[in-house]
C-alpha positions as CSV (number, residue, x, y, z in Angstrom):
1,X,-65.7,165.1,232.5
2,X,-69.5,165.4,233.4
3,X,-71.4,168.1,234.5
4,X,-71.9,166.6,238.0
5,X,-68.3,166.8,238.5
6,X,-68.6,170.7,238.9
7,X,-69.8,172.2,242.0
8,X,-73.2,172.9,240.6
9,X,-76.9,172.8,242.4
10,X,-78.9,170.0,242.1
11,X,-81.7,171.5,240.0
12,X,-79.4,172.9,237.6
13,X,-78.0,169.3,236.9
14,X,-81.7,168.2,236.6
15,X,-82.1,170.8,234.1
16,X,-78.9,169.9,232.2
17,X,-79.8,166.4,232.2
18,X,-83.4,167.2,230.9
19,X,-81.8,169.1,228.2
20,X,-79.5,165.8,227.5
21,X,-76.5,168.0,228.1
22,X,-73.8,165.4,229.7
23,X,-70.3,165.9,229.0
24,X,-68.7,169.4,229.3
25,X,-67.0,170.7,226.2
26,X,-63.1,171.6,226.2
27,X,-63.9,175.3,227.2
28,X,-66.5,174.5,229.9
29,X,-64.1,171.8,231.5
30,X,-61.6,175.2,231.6
31,X,-64.0,177.7,232.1
32,X,-66.6,177.0,234.7
33,X,-64.2,175.9,237.8
34,X,-62.7,179.4,237.7
35,X,-65.9,181.2,236.9
36,X,-67.6,179.3,240.1
37,X,-65.0,181.0,241.9
38,X,-65.8,184.3,240.8
39,X,-62.6,184.7,238.7
40,X,-62.4,187.4,235.7
41,X,-62.5,185.4,232.5
42,X,-61.4,186.0,229.2
43,X,-62.1,183.2,226.7
44,X,-61.8,182.8,222.9
45,X,-64.5,180.3,222.2
46,X,-65.6,180.0,218.7
47,X,-69.4,179.4,218.0
48,X,-70.3,175.9,218.6
49,X,-68.0,174.9,221.4
50,X,-70.6,175.7,224.5
51,X,-69.6,178.8,225.4
52,X,-73.1,180.0,226.7
53,X,-73.3,177.5,229.5
54,X,-69.7,178.7,230.4
55,X,-71.4,181.8,231.9
56,X,-74.9,180.9,232.6
57,X,-74.3,178.2,234.9
58,X,-72.1,180.1,237.0
59,X,-74.5,183.1,237.0
60,X,-77.3,180.9,238.1
61,X,-75.3,179.2,240.4
62,X,-74.3,182.7,242.0
63,X,-78.2,183.2,242.1
64,X,-78.8,180.4,244.2
65,X,-75.9,180.9,246.6
66,X,-76.5,184.1,247.3
67,X,-80.2,184.8,247.1
68,X,-81.4,188.2,247.2
69,X,-84.3,189.2,249.7
70,X,-85.6,192.5,248.2
71,X,-86.6,193.1,244.3
72,X,-84.0,195.2,242.5
73,X,-82.8,195.5,239.1
74,X,-80.3,193.1,236.9
75,X,-78.1,191.0,239.2
76,X,-76.6,189.3,236.2
77,X,-76.1,191.8,233.0
78,X,-75.3,189.9,229.7
79,X,-74.4,192.0,226.9
80,X,-74.3,190.4,223.3
81,X,-74.0,192.8,219.9
82,X,-77.2,191.0,218.0
83,X,-80.7,190.4,218.7
84,X,-80.8,186.8,217.7
85,X,-78.2,186.0,219.9
86,X,-79.7,187.8,223.0
87,X,-83.1,185.8,221.9
88,X,-81.1,182.5,222.1
89,X,-79.1,183.3,225.4
90,X,-82.2,184.4,226.8
91,X,-84.2,181.5,225.8
92,X,-81.3,178.9,227.0
93,X,-81.1,180.7,230.2
94,X,-84.8,180.1,230.8
95,X,-84.5,176.6,230.3
96,X,-81.8,176.2,232.3
97,X,-83.6,178.2,235.1
98,X,-86.8,176.2,234.7
99,X,-87.5,175.4,238.3
100,X,-85.7,178.4,240.1
101,X,-88.6,181.1,240.1
102,X,-86.1,183.7,238.9
103,X,-86.9,187.1,236.5
104,X,-84.9,186.6,233.4
105,X,-85.6,189.7,230.9
106,X,-84.5,190.5,227.6
107,X,-83.9,194.0,226.1
108,X,-83.1,194.6,222.4
109,X,-83.9,197.1,219.8
110,X,-86.3,196.5,217.1
111,X,-89.3,195.8,219.3
112,X,-91.5,198.5,220.9
113,X,-90.3,200.6,224.2
114,X,-93.1,200.3,226.4
115,X,-93.2,196.7,227.5
116,X,-89.3,196.7,227.6
117,X,-89.7,199.9,230.0
118,X,-92.6,198.2,232.1
119,X,-90.6,195.2,232.6
120,X,-87.2,196.9,234.2
121,X,-89.8,198.6,236.7
122,X,-90.1,194.9,238.1
123,X,-87.7,192.6,239.6
124,X,-84.8,191.4,237.4
125,X,-82.3,188.8,238.2
126,X,-80.8,188.2,234.7
127,X,-81.0,190.8,232.1
128,X,-80.0,189.8,228.5
129,X,-79.5,192.9,226.4
130,X,-77.9,194.5,223.4
131,X,-75.8,197.2,224.3
132,X,-77.5,200.2,221.9
133,X,-81.1,199.8,223.4
134,X,-79.9,199.3,227.1
135,X,-77.9,202.6,226.9
136,X,-80.9,204.3,226.0
137,X,-82.9,203.3,229.1
138,X,-79.6,204.1,231.6
139,X,-79.6,207.7,229.7
140,X,-83.5,207.9,230.3
141,X,-83.3,206.9,234.0
142,X,-85.1,203.5,233.3
143,X,-82.5,201.2,233.9
144,X,-79.3,201.3,236.4
145,X,-76.6,198.9,236.5
146,X,-75.6,199.6,240.0
147,X,-77.1,196.3,241.2
148,X,-75.2,194.4,238.7
149,X,-72.9,191.6,240.7
150,X,-71.9,189.9,237.2
151,X,-71.3,191.5,233.9
152,X,-70.6,189.2,230.9
153,X,-69.8,190.5,227.6
154,X,-70.4,187.7,224.8
155,X,-69.0,187.8,221.3
156,X,-66.7,191.0,222.1
157,X,-65.2,190.9,218.7
158,X,-68.5,191.6,216.9
159,X,-69.1,193.9,219.3
160,X,-66.1,196.2,218.5
161,X,-66.9,195.5,215.1
162,X,-70.5,197.0,215.2
163,X,-68.9,200.1,217.0
164,X,-70.3,199.1,220.4
165,X,-66.9,199.5,222.4
166,X,-67.7,202.9,224.1
167,X,-71.3,201.7,224.7
168,X,-69.9,198.8,226.5
169,X,-67.5,200.8,228.8
170,X,-70.3,203.3,229.5
171,X,-72.5,200.6,230.8
172,X,-69.5,199.1,232.8
173,X,-68.5,202.0,234.4
174,X,-72.0,202.1,235.7
175,X,-72.0,198.7,237.1
176,X,-68.8,199.9,239.8
177,X,-70.2,197.3,242.4
178,X,-69.8,194.5,240.0
179,X,-67.9,191.4,241.5
180,X,-67.0,189.5,238.6
181,X,-66.5,190.3,234.7
182,X,-66.4,187.5,232.2
183,X,-65.5,188.5,228.3
184,X,-66.0,185.9,225.3
185,X,-64.9,186.5,221.8
186,X,-65.1,183.9,218.6
187,X,-61.6,185.2,218.2
188,X,-58.7,187.1,220.1
189,X,-56.8,187.7,216.9
190,X,-57.1,191.4,216.8
191,X,-55.4,193.6,219.4
192,X,-58.7,195.6,220.1
193,X,-60.2,192.8,221.8
194,X,-57.3,192.4,224.2
195,X,-57.0,196.2,224.7
196,X,-60.9,196.1,225.5
197,X,-60.4,193.2,228.1
198,X,-57.5,194.9,229.7
199,X,-60.0,198.0,230.5
200,X,-62.9,195.8,231.7
201,X,-61.1,192.7,233.4
202,X,-59.2,192.2,236.5
203,X,-56.2,189.6,236.5
204,X,-58.5,187.3,234.3
205,X,-58.0,183.9,233.4
206,X,-57.3,183.4,230.0
207,X,-58.7,180.7,227.8
208,X,-58.2,180.2,224.6
209,X,-60.1,177.3,222.4
210,X,-59.1,176.9,218.9
211,X,-61.3,176.8,216.3
212,X,-63.0,173.2,215.7
213,X,-62.5,174.1,211.8
214,X,-59.0,174.3,212.3
215,X,-58.7,171.5,214.5
216,X,-61.1,168.7,212.9
217,X,-60.4,169.5,209.5
218,X,-62.3,166.0,208.4
219,X,-65.5,167.2,209.9
220,X,-66.3,169.8,207.3
221,X,-65.8,168.9,203.6
222,X,-64.4,172.1,202.0
223,X,-63.8,173.0,198.4
224,X,-64.0,175.9,195.9
225,X,-65.5,176.5,192.2
226,X,-63.8,178.9,190.4
227,X,-66.4,181.2,188.6
228,X,-66.0,183.4,185.6
229,X,-68.3,186.1,186.5
230,X,-71.5,186.7,188.6
231,X,-73.6,184.4,186.2
232,X,-71.6,181.3,186.2
233,X,-71.3,182.0,190.0
234,X,-75.1,182.0,190.2
235,X,-75.4,178.8,188.2
236,X,-72.9,177.2,190.3
237,X,-75.4,178.3,193.3
238,X,-78.2,176.7,191.8
239,X,-76.7,174.0,190.7
240,X,-75.9,173.0,194.2
241,X,-79.1,174.5,195.8
242,X,-80.9,171.7,193.8
243,X,-79.1,168.6,194.8
244,X,-80.8,166.4,197.4
245,X,-78.1,166.0,199.8
246,X,-78.3,169.7,200.1
247,X,-80.8,169.8,202.7
248,X,-80.5,173.0,204.9
249,X,-78.1,175.7,203.6
250,X,-76.9,179.3,204.6
251,X,-75.7,181.4,201.6
252,X,-73.5,184.1,202.7
253,X,-73.4,187.3,200.6
254,X,-71.3,190.4,201.2
255,X,-74.1,193.3,201.1
256,X,-77.7,193.3,202.0
257,X,-78.2,194.5,198.2
258,X,-76.9,191.3,196.9
259,X,-79.2,189.3,199.5
260,X,-82.2,191.2,198.2
261,X,-81.3,190.7,194.6
262,X,-80.3,187.1,195.0
263,X,-83.7,185.9,196.5
264,X,-85.4,187.4,193.6
265,X,-83.1,185.5,191.2
266,X,-83.4,182.5,193.1
267,X,-87.1,182.8,193.4
268,X,-87.4,183.2,189.6
269,X,-85.2,179.7,189.2
270,X,-88.0,178.3,191.2
271,X,-85.9,178.1,194.3
272,X,-87.5,179.5,197.7
273,X,-85.6,181.2,200.0
274,X,-85.7,183.2,203.4
275,X,-83.2,186.3,204.0
276,X,-81.8,188.5,206.7
277,X,-80.6,192.0,206.2
278,X,-79.4,194.2,208.8
279,X,-81.9,196.6,208.0
280,X,-84.8,194.3,208.5
281,X,-87.4,195.1,211.6
282,X,-87.1,192.4,214.4
283,X,-90.5,190.9,213.7
284,X,-89.6,190.1,210.2
285,X,-86.0,188.8,211.4
286,X,-87.7,186.3,213.6
287,X,-90.5,185.3,211.0
288,X,-87.5,184.7,208.4
289,X,-85.6,182.4,210.9
290,X,-88.9,180.7,211.8
291,X,-89.6,180.0,208.2
292,X,-86.0,178.3,207.7
293,X,-85.8,176.5,211.3
294,X,-89.3,175.1,210.8
295,X,-88.1,173.8,207.2
296,X,-90.5,176.1,205.3
297,X,-87.6,177.0,203.2
298,X,-84.3,175.2,203.0
299,X,-82.3,178.1,202.1
300,X,-81.4,181.3,204.3
301,X,-79.6,184.3,202.3
302,X,-77.4,186.6,204.9
303,X,-74.9,189.0,205.1
304,X,-72.3,188.6,207.8
305,X,-73.9,191.5,209.8
306,X,-77.3,189.7,209.9
307,X,-76.0,186.1,210.6
308,X,-74.3,187.0,214.0
309,X,-75.4,185.1,216.7
310,X,-77.6,182.6,214.6
311,X,-77.3,178.9,215.9
312,X,-79.3,176.8,214.1
313,X,-79.2,173.0,214.3
314,X,-79.1,170.8,210.9
315,X,-77.4,173.0,208.4
316,X,-75.8,170.3,206.1
317,X,-74.2,173.2,203.6
318,X,-72.6,176.7,203.8
319,X,-72.4,178.4,200.7
320,X,-70.0,181.3,200.4
321,X,-71.7,183.5,197.3
322,X,-69.4,186.0,198.3
323,X,-66.3,185.3,200.3
324,X,-65.7,187.0,203.5
325,X,-63.3,190.0,203.9
326,X,-60.9,188.1,206.4
327,X,-60.1,184.4,207.5
328,X,-61.5,184.1,210.6
329,X,-64.8,185.1,209.4
330,X,-64.6,182.4,207.0
331,X,-63.7,179.8,209.9
332,X,-66.8,181.7,211.6
333,X,-69.1,181.1,208.8
334,X,-68.7,177.6,207.8
335,X,-68.6,176.5,211.9
336,X,-72.4,177.2,211.2
337,X,-72.5,173.4,209.7
338,X,-70.9,170.1,211.3
339,X,-72.4,170.8,214.7
340,X,-73.2,168.3,217.5
341,X,-70.9,165.6,216.0
342,X,-72.6,165.8,212.4
343,X,-70.8,166.1,209.2
344,X,-71.2,169.3,206.8
345,X,-70.0,170.9,203.7
346,X,-68.9,174.3,202.8
347,X,-68.5,175.3,199.5
348,X,-67.0,178.7,198.4
349,X,-67.6,180.2,194.8
350,X,-64.4,182.2,193.7
351,X,-64.2,184.8,191.1
352,X,-60.5,186.3,190.0
353,X,-60.6,188.9,192.7
354,X,-61.3,186.7,195.7
355,X,-58.0,184.8,195.1
356,X,-55.8,186.9,197.6
357,X,-58.4,186.4,200.4
358,X,-58.8,182.6,199.3
359,X,-54.9,182.1,200.0
360,X,-55.3,183.9,203.4
361,X,-57.8,181.6,204.1
362,X,-55.4,178.3,203.3
363,X,-52.9,179.9,205.4
364,X,-55.1,180.6,208.5
365,X,-56.8,176.9,208.1
366,X,-53.5,175.4,207.4
367,X,-55.1,173.3,204.4
368,X,-55.4,173.5,200.8
369,X,-59.1,173.6,199.7
370,X,-59.6,171.4,196.6
371,X,-61.0,172.8,193.3
372,X,-63.9,171.1,191.8
373,X,-65.4,171.4,188.8
374,X,-69.0,170.5,187.6
375,X,-69.4,169.3,184.1
376,X,-71.5,171.7,182.0
377,X,-70.1,174.5,184.4
378,X,-66.7,174.4,184.1
379,X,-64.5,177.9,184.2
380,X,-63.5,179.2,180.9
381,X,-60.7,180.9,182.6
382,X,-57.4,179.6,184.6
383,X,-57.3,180.3,188.3
384,X,-56.1,183.7,188.8
385,X,-52.8,184.7,190.5
386,X,-52.8,186.5,193.6
387,X,-51.4,189.7,193.5
388,X,-48.0,190.1,195.1
389,X,-47.0,192.3,198.2
390,X,-46.2,196.1,197.7
391,X,-42.4,194.9,198.7
392,X,-42.4,192.4,196.1
393,X,-43.4,194.7,193.8
394,X,-40.9,197.5,194.6
395,X,-38.0,195.1,194.6
396,X,-39.1,193.5,191.0
397,X,-38.9,197.1,189.7
398,X,-35.6,197.8,191.1
399,X,-34.1,194.3,189.5
400,X,-35.4,195.5,186.1
401,X,-34.1,199.1,186.5
402,X,-30.8,197.2,187.2
403,X,-31.1,195.1,184.2
404,X,-31.7,197.7,182.0
405,X,-28.6,200.1,183.3
406,X,-26.6,196.7,182.9
407,X,-27.8,196.9,179.0
């Protein structure tokens, strides 16, 4: 299905053609027609499925169809959990609206207040914002959501993880004249997102696009290496980072302290890397991302929190130096590679304590991840067995007691 089959303005179609966006993705086919009818939307759309266009195109079409003849604050408000994702959405919206003469602004933390406060005094058609900083302006009277006609909440699951639920609800209550709400989430696996949606949406159209990682298993090559300890794991990491086919890699770590120490160790090993940590200032984060996207360095170290919203083309490899806490985060991580029809590789470095989450990932993705070994870096220990469930342990103890009594 091509974009010209939607009821979109010719200028939007021209922008899409200029950006070489011709065919709609699965989520776009299902969401855009209902969104254009101003229905509330609740959609699960993993990273890389084209969800941003699902809300930007209908939002821009609404502004075209119903032009405002007076200046005022945001008609379309897009809330997103991270600065990087806000920046990407703002950039994409600007490209789509290139010929529309609209005022599209961005509000995030990590930057000076003055210029943002000045921007809010002028006309605003579309505002992309992170909730924390926007709530500050709401409380100070610099911003009002009373003019908001479309409220869009992106990455709702991450929003909840980061503790923004009450902030978003406060902003939504302020937007009491809103005509349409849309909520997008990378996963709807937790009840929290569903309850969140029930409070914000009215009779929504529900769309559930399964993760491309689960549907297209052959697109991302996945395997694991067993590691005896931290040093062994580091040696496995450096082996792969030195391979010629590993062109651009994201390495995921569990904590920002691990990111910091790993960056130092890699530098000592002669491997340059940029890094993202949750405590970095915005200027530092953009500088690190710039070094990586421009190819000044080919390795990006980050935590899950710091990596939220990063959408960079040409990622050939994702390496899990530390395993994630849940299986859906694993899918979200490895979805950073194999984008736009390309192939990708995901490598996980597994210590004994990671076996439980590895088993959960294999059940979730419905596939057994291959175990591979590198000559000279073979593990000394066999793969550990995942600890049994508590109920199973209780049953085993009861059986042992019963056997003793018989004796």
